PQR file with spaces between the fields and no chain letter, atoms N, CA, C, O and H, PARSE charges and radii, in Angstrom:
ATOM       1  N    MET     1     -45.976  -12.366   25.822 -0.4000 1.5000
ATOM       2  CA   MET     1     -44.667  -12.865   25.480 -0.0000 2.0000
ATOM       3  C    MET     1     -43.874  -13.058   26.774  0.5500 1.7000
ATOM       4  O    MET     1     -43.973  -12.249   27.697 -0.5500 1.4000
ATOM       5  N    ALA     2     -43.106  -14.110   26.832 -0.4000 1.5000
ATOM       6  CA   ALA     2     -42.301  -14.417   28.013 -0.0000 2.0000
ATOM       7  C    ALA     2     -41.122  -13.456   28.114  0.5500 1.7000
ATOM       8  O    ALA     2     -40.591  -12.996   27.103 -0.5500 1.4000
ATOM       9  H    ALA     2     -43.025  -14.767   26.082  0.4000 1.0000
ATOM      10  N    SER     3     -40.727  -13.165   29.329 -0.4000 1.5000
ATOM      11  CA   SER     3     -39.575  -12.290   29.521 -0.0000 2.0000
ATOM      12  C    SER     3     -38.282  -13.044   29.228  0.5500 1.7000
ATOM      13  O    SER     3     -38.233  -14.272   29.288 -0.5500 1.4000
ATOM      14  H    SER     3     -41.158  -13.538   30.150  0.4000 1.0000
ATOM      15  N    LEU     4     -37.249  -12.291   28.912 -0.4000 1.5000
ATOM      16  CA   LEU     4     -35.946  -12.903   28.656 -0.0000 2.0000
ATOM      17  C    LEU     4     -35.351  -13.386   29.970  0.5500 1.7000
ATOM      18  O    LEU     4     -35.485  -12.719   30.996 -0.5500 1.4000
ATOM      19  H    LEU     4     -37.289  -11.293   28.863  0.4000 1.0000
ATOM      20  N    PRO     5     -34.697  -14.539   29.946 -0.5600 1.5000
ATOM      21  CA   PRO     5     -34.093  -15.031   31.185  0.2800 2.0000
ATOM      22  C    PRO     5     -32.909  -14.162   31.599  0.5500 1.7000
ATOM      23  O    PRO     5     -32.233  -13.578   30.751 -0.5500 1.4000
ATOM      24  N    THR     6     -32.667  -14.082   32.874 -0.4000 1.5000
ATOM      25  CA   THR     6     -31.516  -13.343   33.391 -0.0000 2.0000
ATOM      26  C    THR     6     -30.327  -14.287   33.450  0.5500 1.7000
ATOM      27  O    THR     6     -30.376  -15.303   34.143 -0.5500 1.4000
ATOM      28  H    THR     6     -33.215  -14.556   33.563  0.4000 1.0000
ATOM      29  N    PRO     7     -29.259  -13.963   32.730 -0.5600 1.5000
ATOM      30  CA   PRO     7     -28.092  -14.860   32.748  0.2800 2.0000
ATOM      31  C    PRO     7     -27.415  -14.825   34.118  0.5500 1.7000
ATOM      32  O    PRO     7     -27.526  -13.837   34.844 -0.5500 1.4000
ATOM      33  N    PRO     8     -26.721  -15.895   34.467 -0.5600 1.5000
ATOM      34  CA   PRO     8     -26.013  -15.904   35.740  0.2800 2.0000
ATOM      35  C    PRO     8     -24.891  -14.871   35.741  0.5500 1.7000
ATOM      36  O    PRO     8     -24.386  -14.486   34.686 -0.5500 1.4000
ATOM      37  N    ALA     9     -24.517  -14.439   36.910 -0.4000 1.5000
ATOM      38  CA   ALA     9     -23.441  -13.450   37.032 -0.0000 2.0000
ATOM      39  C    ALA     9     -22.097  -14.081   36.687  0.5500 1.7000
ATOM      40  O    ALA     9     -21.840  -15.246   36.993 -0.5500 1.4000
ATOM      41  H    ALA     9     -24.927  -14.752   37.766  0.4000 1.0000
ATOM      42  N    GLN    10     -21.256  -13.294   36.049 -0.4000 1.5000
ATOM      43  CA   GLN    10     -19.891  -13.723   35.761 -0.0000 2.0000
ATOM      44  C    GLN    10     -19.061  -13.584   37.034  0.5500 1.7000
ATOM      45  O    GLN    10     -19.361  -12.727   37.866 -0.5500 1.4000
ATOM      46  H    GLN    10     -21.465  -12.348   35.800  0.4000 1.0000
ATOM      47  N    PRO    11     -18.029  -14.403   37.206 -0.5600 1.5000
ATOM      48  CA   PRO    11     -17.127  -14.174   38.330  0.2800 2.0000
ATOM      49  C    PRO    11     -16.498  -12.784   38.237  0.5500 1.7000
ATOM      50  O    PRO    11     -16.199  -12.307   37.143 -0.5500 1.4000
ATOM      51  N    ASP    12     -16.302  -12.148   39.369 -0.4000 1.5000
ATOM      52  CA   ASP    12     -15.658  -10.837   39.424 -0.0000 2.0000
ATOM      53  C    ASP    12     -14.154  -11.072   39.408  0.5500 1.7000
ATOM      54  O    ASP    12     -13.532  -11.247   40.456 -0.5500 1.4000
ATOM      55  H    ASP    12     -16.546  -12.536   40.258  0.4000 1.0000
ATOM      56  N    ASP    13     -13.580  -11.073   38.219 -0.4000 1.5000
ATOM      57  CA   ASP    13     -12.192  -11.489   38.032 -0.0000 2.0000
ATOM      58  C    ASP    13     -11.530  -10.595   36.992  0.5500 1.7000
ATOM      59  O    ASP    13     -12.164  -10.216   36.007 -0.5500 1.4000
ATOM      60  H    ASP    13     -14.085  -10.931   37.368  0.4000 1.0000
ATOM      61  N    ALA    14     -10.286  -10.262   37.198 -0.4000 1.5000
ATOM      62  CA   ALA    14      -9.528   -9.430   36.256 -0.0000 2.0000
ATOM      63  C    ALA    14      -8.806  -10.338   35.258  0.5500 1.7000
ATOM      64  O    ALA    14      -7.887  -11.068   35.629 -0.5500 1.4000
ATOM      65  H    ALA    14      -9.771  -10.570   37.998  0.4000 1.0000
ATOM      66  N    THR    15      -9.225  -10.289   33.990 -0.4000 1.5000
ATOM      67  CA   THR    15      -8.650  -11.179   32.988 -0.0000 2.0000
ATOM      68  C    THR    15      -7.156  -10.951   32.799  0.5500 1.7000
ATOM      69  O    THR    15      -6.419  -11.892   32.503 -0.5500 1.4000
ATOM      70  H    THR    15      -9.972   -9.696   33.688  0.4000 1.0000
ATOM      71  N    GLU    16      -6.704   -9.712   32.967 -0.4000 1.5000
ATOM      72  CA   GLU    16      -5.278   -9.436   32.760 -0.0000 2.0000
ATOM      73  C    GLU    16      -4.392  -10.139   33.795  0.5500 1.7000
ATOM      74  O    GLU    16      -3.186  -10.267   33.587 -0.5500 1.4000
ATOM      75  H    GLU    16      -7.303   -8.948   33.207  0.4000 1.0000
ATOM      76  N    SER    17      -4.978  -10.593   34.904 -0.4000 1.5000
ATOM      77  CA   SER    17      -4.183  -11.274   35.928 -0.0000 2.0000
ATOM      78  C    SER    17      -3.724  -12.663   35.473  0.5500 1.7000
ATOM      79  O    SER    17      -2.842  -13.250   36.101 -0.5500 1.4000
ATOM      80  H    SER    17      -5.958  -10.489   35.073  0.4000 1.0000
ATOM      81  N    TYR    18      -4.299  -13.192   34.403 -0.4000 1.5000
ATOM      82  CA   TYR    18      -3.918  -14.509   33.901 -0.0000 2.0000
ATOM      83  C    TYR    18      -2.762  -14.454   32.907  0.5500 1.7000
ATOM      84  O    TYR    18      -2.051  -15.442   32.724 -0.5500 1.4000
ATOM      85  H    TYR    18      -5.015  -12.715   33.894  0.4000 1.0000
ATOM      86  N    VAL    19      -2.573  -13.309   32.270 -0.4000 1.5000
ATOM      87  CA   VAL    19      -1.528  -13.180   31.256 -0.0000 2.0000
ATOM      88  C    VAL    19      -0.162  -13.339   31.912  0.5500 1.7000
ATOM      89  O    VAL    19       0.155  -12.683   32.903 -0.5500 1.4000
ATOM      90  H    VAL    19      -3.150  -12.506   32.419  0.4000 1.0000
ATOM      91  N    GLY    20       0.638  -14.233   31.328 -0.4000 1.5000
ATOM      92  CA   GLY    20       1.969  -14.517   31.848 -0.0000 2.0000
ATOM      93  C    GLY    20       2.029  -15.763   32.711  0.5500 1.7000
ATOM      94  O    GLY    20       3.117  -16.253   33.012 -0.5500 1.4000
ATOM      95  H    GLY    20       0.380  -14.766   30.522  0.4000 1.0000
ATOM      96  N    LEU    21       0.873  -16.286   33.117 -0.4000 1.5000
ATOM      97  CA   LEU    21       0.849  -17.508   33.918 -0.0000 2.0000
ATOM      98  C    LEU    21       1.027  -18.736   33.032  0.5500 1.7000
ATOM      99  O    LEU    21       0.696  -18.711   31.846 -0.5500 1.4000
ATOM     100  H    LEU    21      -0.011  -15.888   32.873  0.4000 1.0000
ATOM     101  N    ALA    22       1.552  -19.808   33.617 -0.4000 1.5000
ATOM     102  CA   ALA    22       1.575  -21.085   32.915 -0.0000 2.0000
ATOM     103  C    ALA    22       0.128  -21.517   32.692  0.5500 1.7000
ATOM     104  O    ALA    22      -0.728  -21.272   33.542 -0.5500 1.4000
ATOM     105  H    ALA    22       1.821  -19.828   34.579  0.4000 1.0000
ATOM     106  N    ALA    23      -0.150  -22.150   31.567 -0.4000 1.5000
ATOM     107  CA   ALA    23      -1.517  -22.510   31.200 -0.0000 2.0000
ATOM     108  C    ALA    23      -2.184  -23.374   32.265  0.5500 1.7000
ATOM     109  O    ALA    23      -3.345  -23.141   32.600 -0.5500 1.4000
ATOM     110  H    ALA    23       0.546  -22.349   30.876  0.4000 1.0000
ATOM     111  N    ASP    24      -1.477  -24.368   32.805 -0.4000 1.5000
ATOM     112  CA   ASP    24      -2.096  -25.241   33.807 -0.0000 2.0000
ATOM     113  C    ASP    24      -2.403  -24.481   35.095  0.5500 1.7000
ATOM     114  O    ASP    24      -3.440  -24.719   35.716 -0.5500 1.4000
ATOM     115  H    ASP    24      -0.534  -24.558   32.532  0.4000 1.0000
ATOM     116  N    ALA    25      -1.524  -23.575   35.505 -0.4000 1.5000
ATOM     117  CA   ALA    25      -1.776  -22.763   36.698 -0.0000 2.0000
ATOM     118  C    ALA    25      -2.957  -21.821   36.466  0.5500 1.7000
ATOM     119  O    ALA    25      -3.771  -21.615   37.365 -0.5500 1.4000
ATOM     120  H    ALA    25      -0.682  -23.381   35.001  0.4000 1.0000
ATOM     121  N    ALA    26      -3.050  -21.258   35.280 -0.4000 1.5000
ATOM     122  CA   ALA    26      -4.156  -20.357   34.953 -0.0000 2.0000
ATOM     123  C    ALA    26      -5.487  -21.107   34.983  0.5500 1.7000
ATOM     124  O    ALA    26      -6.484  -20.578   35.474 -0.5500 1.4000
ATOM     125  H    ALA    26      -2.388  -21.426   34.550  0.4000 1.0000
ATOM     126  N    GLU    27      -5.510  -22.319   34.467 -0.4000 1.5000
ATOM     127  CA   GLU    27      -6.743  -23.118   34.480 -0.0000 2.0000
ATOM     128  C    GLU    27      -7.171  -23.443   35.907  0.5500 1.7000
ATOM     129  O    GLU    27      -8.355  -23.352   36.232 -0.5500 1.4000
ATOM     130  H    GLU    27      -4.700  -22.749   34.068  0.4000 1.0000
ATOM     131  N    ARG    28      -6.230  -23.817   36.754 -0.4000 1.5000
ATOM     132  CA   ARG    28      -6.558  -24.090   38.161 -0.0000 2.0000
ATOM     133  C    ARG    28      -7.093  -22.831   38.844  0.5500 1.7000
ATOM     134  O    ARG    28      -8.088  -22.886   39.567 -0.5500 1.4000
ATOM     135  H    ARG    28      -5.269  -23.891   36.491  0.4000 1.0000
ATOM     136  N    GLN    29      -6.432  -21.706   38.612 -0.4000 1.5000
ATOM     137  CA   GLN    29      -6.861  -20.440   39.217 -0.0000 2.0000
ATOM     138  C    GLN    29      -8.266  -20.065   38.758  0.5500 1.7000
ATOM     139  O    GLN    29      -9.083  -19.621   39.566 -0.5500 1.4000
ATOM     140  H    GLN    29      -5.624  -21.662   38.025  0.4000 1.0000
ATOM     141  N    ALA    30      -8.553  -20.238   37.477 -0.4000 1.5000
ATOM     142  CA   ALA    30      -9.882  -19.913   36.954 -0.0000 2.0000
ATOM     143  C    ALA    30     -10.945  -20.769   37.624  0.5500 1.7000
ATOM     144  O    ALA    30     -12.031  -20.281   37.936 -0.5500 1.4000
ATOM     145  H    ALA    30      -7.890  -20.599   36.822  0.4000 1.0000
ATOM     146  N    GLY    31     -10.645  -22.025   37.846 -0.4000 1.5000
ATOM     147  CA   GLY    31     -11.601  -22.896   38.517 -0.0000 2.0000
ATOM     148  C    GLY    31     -11.889  -22.471   39.941  0.5500 1.7000
ATOM     149  O    GLY    31     -13.032  -22.544   40.391 -0.5500 1.4000
ATOM     150  H    GLY    31      -9.763  -22.422   37.593  0.4000 1.0000
ATOM     151  N    THR    32     -10.865  -22.027   40.656 -0.4000 1.5000
ATOM     152  CA   THR    32     -11.071  -21.599   42.040 -0.0000 2.0000
ATOM     153  C    THR    32     -11.794  -20.262   42.119  0.5500 1.7000
ATOM     154  O    THR    32     -12.373  -19.931   43.154 -0.5500 1.4000
ATOM     155  H    THR    32      -9.937  -21.968   40.290  0.4000 1.0000
ATOM     156  N    ARG    33     -11.766  -19.491   41.035 -0.4000 1.5000
ATOM     157  CA   ARG    33     -12.427  -18.186   41.024 -0.0000 2.0000
ATOM     158  C    ARG    33     -13.845  -18.235   40.479  0.5500 1.7000
ATOM     159  O    ARG    33     -14.494  -17.199   40.337 -0.5500 1.4000
ATOM     160  H    ARG    33     -11.295  -19.760   40.195  0.4000 1.0000
ATOM     161  N    GLY    34     -14.330  -19.439   40.172 -0.4000 1.5000
ATOM     162  CA   GLY    34     -15.727  -19.592   39.814 -0.0000 2.0000
ATOM     163  C    GLY    34     -16.069  -19.725   38.349  0.5500 1.7000
ATOM     164  O    GLY    34     -17.252  -19.734   38.007 -0.5500 1.4000
ATOM     165  H    GLY    34     -13.802  -20.280   40.287  0.4000 1.0000
ATOM     166  N    TRP    35     -15.091  -19.829   37.466 -0.4000 1.5000
ATOM     167  CA   TRP    35     -15.398  -20.001   36.045 -0.0000 2.0000
ATOM     168  C    TRP    35     -15.871  -21.422   35.793  0.5500 1.7000
ATOM     169  O    TRP    35     -15.257  -22.376   36.270 -0.5500 1.4000
ATOM     170  H    TRP    35     -14.131  -19.821   37.743  0.4000 1.0000
ATOM     171  N    ASP    36     -16.966  -21.570   35.042 -0.4000 1.5000
ATOM     172  CA   ASP    36     -17.520  -22.887   34.735 -0.0000 2.0000
ATOM     173  C    ASP    36     -16.721  -23.603   33.654  0.5500 1.7000
ATOM     174  O    ASP    36     -16.516  -24.815   33.717 -0.5500 1.4000
ATOM     175  H    ASP    36     -17.465  -20.795   34.655  0.4000 1.0000
ATOM     176  N    THR    37     -16.274  -22.841   32.663 -0.4000 1.5000
ATOM     177  CA   THR    37     -15.580  -23.412   31.512 -0.0000 2.0000
ATOM     178  C    THR    37     -14.318  -22.625   31.236  0.5500 1.7000
ATOM     179  O    THR    37     -14.325  -21.394   31.242 -0.5500 1.4000
ATOM     180  H    THR    37     -16.440  -21.857   32.611  0.4000 1.0000
ATOM     181  N    VAL    38     -13.223  -23.351   30.993 -0.4000 1.5000
ATOM     182  CA   VAL    38     -11.956  -22.736   30.598 -0.0000 2.0000
ATOM     183  C    VAL    38     -11.623  -23.274   29.214  0.5500 1.7000
ATOM     184  O    VAL    38     -11.591  -24.484   28.991 -0.5500 1.4000
ATOM     185  H    VAL    38     -13.218  -24.351   30.989  0.4000 1.0000
ATOM     186  N    ARG    39     -11.374  -22.347   28.284 -0.4000 1.5000
ATOM     187  CA   ARG    39     -11.013  -22.750   26.922 -0.0000 2.0000
ATOM     188  C    ARG    39      -9.628  -22.200   26.619  0.5500 1.7000
ATOM     189  O    ARG    39      -9.413  -20.988   26.641 -0.5500 1.4000
ATOM     190  H    ARG    39     -11.400  -21.364   28.465  0.4000 1.0000
ATOM     191  N    ALA    40      -8.688  -23.102   26.335 -0.4000 1.5000
ATOM     192  CA   ALA    40      -7.323  -22.715   25.977 -0.0000 2.0000
ATOM     193  C    ALA    40      -7.124  -22.991   24.493  0.5500 1.7000
ATOM     194  O    ALA    40      -7.389  -24.094   24.016 -0.5500 1.4000
ATOM     195  H    ALA    40      -8.863  -24.087   26.318  0.4000 1.0000
ATOM     196  N    VAL    41      -6.655  -21.983   23.770 -0.4000 1.5000
ATOM     197  CA   VAL    41      -6.488  -22.107   22.326 -0.0000 2.0000
ATOM     198  C    VAL    41      -5.123  -21.565   21.906  0.5500 1.7000
ATOM     199  O    VAL    41      -4.574  -20.684   22.568 -0.5500 1.4000
ATOM     200  H    VAL    41      -6.439  -21.087   24.158  0.4000 1.0000
ATOM     201  N    PRO    42      -4.576  -22.088   20.812 -0.5600 1.5000
ATOM     202  CA   PRO    42      -3.313  -21.550   20.301  0.2800 2.0000
ATOM     203  C    PRO    42      -3.554  -20.247   19.547  0.5500 1.7000
ATOM     204  O    PRO    42      -4.682  -19.969   19.142 -0.5500 1.4000
ATOM     205  N    PRO    43      -2.505  -19.444   19.355 -0.5600 1.5000
ATOM     206  CA   PRO    43      -2.649  -18.204   18.584  0.2800 2.0000
ATOM     207  C    PRO    43      -3.147  -18.505   17.170  0.5500 1.7000
ATOM     208  O    PRO    43      -2.715  -19.473   16.545 -0.5500 1.4000
ATOM     209  N    GLY    44      -4.043  -17.681   16.680 -0.4000 1.5000
ATOM     210  CA   GLY    44      -4.540  -17.822   15.316 -0.0000 2.0000
ATOM     211  C    GLY    44      -5.604  -18.879   15.126  0.5500 1.7000
ATOM     212  O    GLY    44      -6.017  -19.136   13.996 -0.5500 1.4000
ATOM     213  H    GLY    44      -4.394  -16.894   17.187  0.4000 1.0000
ATOM     214  N    ALA    45      -6.063  -19.508   16.216 -0.4000 1.5000
ATOM     215  CA   ALA    45      -7.095  -20.542   16.088 -0.0000 2.0000
ATOM     216  C    ALA    45      -8.411  -19.909   15.642  0.5500 1.7000
ATOM     217  O    ALA    45      -8.736  -18.789   16.035 -0.5500 1.4000
ATOM     218  H    ALA    45      -5.727  -19.299   17.134  0.4000 1.0000
ATOM     219  N    PHE    46      -9.149  -20.625   14.831 -0.4000 1.5000
ATOM     220  CA   PHE    46     -10.478  -20.174   14.416 -0.0000 2.0000
ATOM     221  C    PHE    46     -11.468  -20.557   15.509  0.5500 1.7000
ATOM     222  O    PHE    46     -11.534  -21.716   15.919 -0.5500 1.4000
ATOM     223  H    PHE    46      -8.885  -21.535   14.511  0.4000 1.0000
ATOM     224  N    LEU    47     -12.239  -19.572   15.980 -0.4000 1.5000
ATOM     225  CA   LEU    47     -13.196  -19.806   17.054 -0.0000 2.0000
ATOM     226  C    LEU    47     -14.555  -19.272   16.661  0.5500 1.7000
ATOM     227  O    LEU    47     -14.662  -18.316   15.893 -0.5500 1.4000
ATOM     228  H    LEU    47     -12.185  -18.631   15.647  0.4000 1.0000
ATOM     229  N    THR    48     -15.587  -19.892   17.190 -0.4000 1.5000
ATOM     230  CA   THR    48     -16.908  -19.312   17.052 -0.0000 2.0000
ATOM     231  C    THR    48     -16.979  -18.130   18.000  0.5500 1.7000
ATOM     232  O    THR    48     -16.272  -18.108   19.008 -0.5500 1.4000
ATOM     233  H    THR    48     -15.500  -20.668   17.814  0.4000 1.0000
ATOM     234  N    MET    49     -17.805  -17.162   17.704 -0.4000 1.5000
ATOM     235  CA   MET    49     -17.834  -15.933   18.490 -0.0000 2.0000
ATOM     236  C    MET    49     -19.058  -15.825   19.399  0.5500 1.7000
ATOM     237  O    MET    49     -19.380  -14.731   19.862 -0.5500 1.4000
ATOM     238  H    MET    49     -18.379  -17.180   16.885  0.4000 1.0000
ATOM     239  N    GLU    50     -19.747  -16.942   19.664 -0.4000 1.5000
ATOM     240  CA   GLU    50     -20.886  -16.861   20.565 -0.0000 2.0000
ATOM     241  C    GLU    50     -20.397  -16.570   21.982  0.5500 1.7000
ATOM     242  O    GLU    50     -19.353  -17.061   22.411 -0.5500 1.4000
ATOM     243  H    GLU    50     -19.486  -17.831   19.287  0.4000 1.0000
ATOM     244  N    PHE    51     -21.167  -15.773   22.684 -0.4000 1.5000
ATOM     245  CA   PHE    51     -20.815  -15.425   24.058 -0.0000 2.0000
ATOM     246  C    PHE    51     -21.428  -16.455   24.990  0.5500 1.7000
ATOM     247  O    PHE    51     -22.629  -16.718   24.923 -0.5500 1.4000
ATOM     248  H    PHE    51     -22.015  -15.375   22.335  0.4000 1.0000
ATOM     249  N    ARG    52     -20.613  -17.038   25.856 -0.4000 1.5000
ATOM     250  CA   ARG    52     -21.102  -18.009   26.831 -0.0000 2.0000
ATOM     251  C    ARG    52     -20.771  -17.511   28.227  0.5500 1.7000
ATOM     252  O    ARG    52     -19.608  -17.295   28.567 -0.5500 1.4000
ATOM     253  H    ARG    52     -19.638  -16.825   25.910  0.4000 1.0000
ATOM     254  N    HIS    53     -21.811  -17.333   29.030 -0.4000 1.5000
ATOM     255  CA   HIS    53     -21.609  -16.921   30.420 -0.0000 2.0000
ATOM     256  C    HIS    53     -20.846  -18.009   31.147  0.5500 1.7000
ATOM     257  O    HIS    53     -21.077  -19.200   30.936 -0.5500 1.4000
ATOM     258  H    HIS    53     -22.756  -17.508   28.754  0.4000 1.0000
ATOM     259  N    GLY    54     -19.939  -17.584   32.001 -0.4000 1.5000
ATOM     260  CA   GLY    54     -19.184  -18.542   32.803 -0.0000 2.0000
ATOM     261  C    GLY    54     -17.978  -19.136   32.112  0.5500 1.7000
ATOM     262  O    GLY    54     -17.340  -20.038   32.654 -0.5500 1.4000
ATOM     263  H    GLY    54     -19.752  -16.617   32.172  0.4000 1.0000
ATOM     264  N    ARG    55     -17.646  -18.643   30.904 -0.4000 1.5000
ATOM     265  CA   ARG    55     -16.484  -19.178   30.191 -0.0000 2.0000
ATOM     266  C    ARG    55     -15.379  -18.134   30.144  0.5500 1.7000
ATOM     267  O    ARG    55     -15.627  -16.956   29.888 -0.5500 1.4000
ATOM     268  H    ARG    55     -18.164  -17.911   30.463  0.4000 1.0000
ATOM     269  N    ILE    56     -14.162  -18.584   30.395 -0.4000 1.5000
ATOM     270  CA   ILE    56     -12.979  -17.745   30.249 -0.0000 2.0000
ATOM     271  C    ILE    56     -12.099  -18.400   29.189  0.5500 1.7000
ATOM     272  O    ILE    56     -11.966  -19.623   29.149 -0.5500 1.4000
ATOM     273  H    ILE    56     -13.960  -19.541   30.602  0.4000 1.0000
ATOM     274  N    ASN    57     -11.510  -17.585   28.343 -0.4000 1.5000
ATOM     275  CA   ASN    57     -10.703  -18.068   27.223 -0.0000 2.0000
ATOM     276  C    ASN    57      -9.254  -17.644   27.410  0.5500 1.7000
ATOM     277  O    ASN    57      -8.967  -16.506   27.783 -0.5500 1.4000
ATOM     278  H    ASN    57     -11.618  -16.592   28.376  0.4000 1.0000
ATOM     279  N    PHE    58      -8.351  -18.573   27.147 -0.4000 1.5000
ATOM     280  CA   PHE    58      -6.918  -18.297   27.203 -0.0000 2.0000
ATOM     281  C    PHE    58      -6.300  -18.562   25.844  0.5500 1.7000
ATOM     282  O    PHE    58      -6.518  -19.615   25.245 -0.5500 1.4000
ATOM     283  H    PHE    58      -8.584  -19.497   26.845  0.4000 1.0000
ATOM     284  N    GLN    59      -5.529  -17.604   25.362 -0.4000 1.5000
ATOM     285  CA   GLN    59      -4.661  -17.879   24.216 -0.0000 2.0000
ATOM     286  C    GLN    59      -3.352  -18.343   24.821  0.5500 1.7000
ATOM     287  O    GLN    59      -2.757  -17.638   25.636 -0.5500 1.4000
ATOM     288  H    GLN    59      -5.351  -16.748   25.849  0.4000 1.0000
ATOM     289  N    VAL    60      -2.901  -19.521   24.430 -0.4000 1.5000
ATOM     290  CA   VAL    60      -1.712  -20.124   25.035 -0.0000 2.0000
ATOM     291  C    VAL    60      -0.643  -20.317   23.971  0.5500 1.7000
ATOM     292  O    VAL    60      -0.885  -20.910   22.919 -0.5500 1.4000
ATOM     293  H    VAL    60      -3.384  -20.094   23.767  0.4000 1.0000
ATOM     294  N    GLU    61       0.535  -19.805   24.268 -0.4000 1.5000
ATOM     295  CA   GLU    61       1.681  -19.938   23.370 -0.0000 2.0000
ATOM     296  C    GLU    61       2.866  -20.425   24.182  0.5500 1.7000
ATOM     297  O    GLU    61       3.242  -19.802   25.175 -0.5500 1.4000
ATOM     298  H    GLU    61       0.731  -19.323   25.122  0.4000 1.0000
ATOM     299  N    ASP    62       3.458  -21.544   23.760 -0.4000 1.5000
ATOM     300  CA   ASP    62       4.592  -22.147   24.467 -0.0000 2.0000
ATOM     301  C    ASP    62       4.275  -22.386   25.946  0.5500 1.7000
ATOM     302  O    ASP    62       5.133  -22.192   26.807 -0.5500 1.4000
ATOM     303  H    ASP    62       3.152  -22.049   22.953  0.4000 1.0000
ATOM     304  N    GLY    63       3.044  -22.806   26.236 -0.4000 1.5000
ATOM     305  CA   GLY    63       2.648  -23.144   27.594 -0.0000 2.0000
ATOM     306  C    GLY    63       2.312  -21.983   28.497  0.5500 1.7000
ATOM     307  O    GLY    63       2.068  -22.172   29.689 -0.5500 1.4000
ATOM     308  H    GLY    63       2.346  -22.963   25.536  0.4000 1.0000
ATOM     309  N    THR    64       2.295  -20.759   27.937 -0.4000 1.5000
ATOM     310  CA   THR    64       2.031  -19.552   28.725 -0.0000 2.0000
ATOM     311  C    THR    64       0.831  -18.801   28.167  0.5500 1.7000
ATOM     312  O    THR    64       0.669  -18.690   26.952 -0.5500 1.4000
ATOM     313  H    THR    64       2.493  -20.605   26.969  0.4000 1.0000
ATOM     314  N    VAL    65      -0.003  -18.290   29.055 -0.4000 1.5000
ATOM     315  CA   VAL    65      -1.165  -17.501   28.634 -0.0000 2.0000
ATOM     316  C    VAL    65      -0.668  -16.145   28.125  0.5500 1.7000
ATOM     317  O    VAL    65       0.001  -15.408   28.849 -0.5500 1.4000
ATOM     318  H    VAL    65       0.128  -18.381   30.042  0.4000 1.0000
ATOM     319  N    THR    66      -1.005  -15.825   26.867 -0.4000 1.5000
ATOM     320  CA   THR    66      -0.574  -14.557   26.270 -0.0000 2.0000
ATOM     321  C    THR    66      -1.731  -13.591   26.081  0.5500 1.7000
ATOM     322  O    THR    66      -1.515  -12.409   25.815 -0.5500 1.4000
ATOM     323  H    THR    66      -1.548  -16.424   26.278  0.4000 1.0000
ATOM     324  N    ARG    67      -2.972  -14.086   26.218 -0.4000 1.5000
ATOM     325  CA   ARG    67      -4.168  -13.245   26.077 -0.0000 2.0000
ATOM     326  C    ARG    67      -5.298  -13.938   26.820  0.5500 1.7000
ATOM     327  O    ARG    67      -5.329  -15.165   26.910 -0.5500 1.4000
ATOM     328  H    ARG    67      -3.149  -15.046   26.435  0.4000 1.0000
ATOM     329  N    CYS    68      -6.227  -13.149   27.355 -0.4000 1.5000
ATOM     330  CA   CYS    68      -7.341  -13.718   28.108 -0.0000 2.0000
ATOM     331  C    CYS    68      -8.581  -12.859   27.886  0.5500 1.7000
ATOM     332  O    CYS    68      -8.502  -11.631   27.895 -0.5500 1.4000
ATOM     333  H    CYS    68      -6.201  -12.152   27.282  0.4000 1.0000
ATOM     334  N    TRP    69      -9.747  -13.520   27.685 -0.4000 1.5000
ATOM     335  CA   TRP    69     -11.011  -12.795   27.538 -0.0000 2.0000
ATOM     336  C    TRP    69     -12.140  -13.692   28.018  0.5500 1.7000
ATOM     337  O    TRP    69     -11.981  -14.909   28.122 -0.5500 1.4000
ATOM     338  H    TRP    69      -9.812  -14.518   27.678  0.4000 1.0000
ATOM     339  N    VAL    70     -13.274  -13.085   28.306 -0.4000 1.5000
ATOM     340  CA   VAL    70     -14.420  -13.850   28.791 -0.0000 2.0000
ATOM     341  C    VAL    70     -15.417  -14.099   27.675  0.5500 1.7000
ATOM     342  O    VAL    70     -15.423  -13.401   26.660 -0.5500 1.4000
ATOM     343  H    VAL    70     -13.404  -12.097   28.221  0.4000 1.0000
ATOM     344  N    GLY    71     -16.252  -15.094   27.874 -0.4000 1.5000
ATOM     345  CA   GLY    71     -17.323  -15.392   26.941 -0.0000 2.0000
ATOM     346  C    GLY    71     -17.039  -16.567   26.121  0.5500 1.7000
ATOM     347  O    GLY    71     -17.856  -16.946   25.281 -0.5500 1.4000
ATOM     348  H    GLY    71     -16.247  -15.660   28.698  0.4000 1.0000
């Protein structure tokens, strides 16, 4: 049987540092810190729960990041 592939490393980044930033500034910052994908969603949005390496998620309310998580 083949071995499981090793996923790429996640950027070493503190998600709480994005909370309170303007959404556009947070997206730019995430790009400079090595995140492949940035997903911004409104509060209460229905999301799939699959984990994706290299993705950072922002909950955005009134143009400001109110929550941040990876995957």
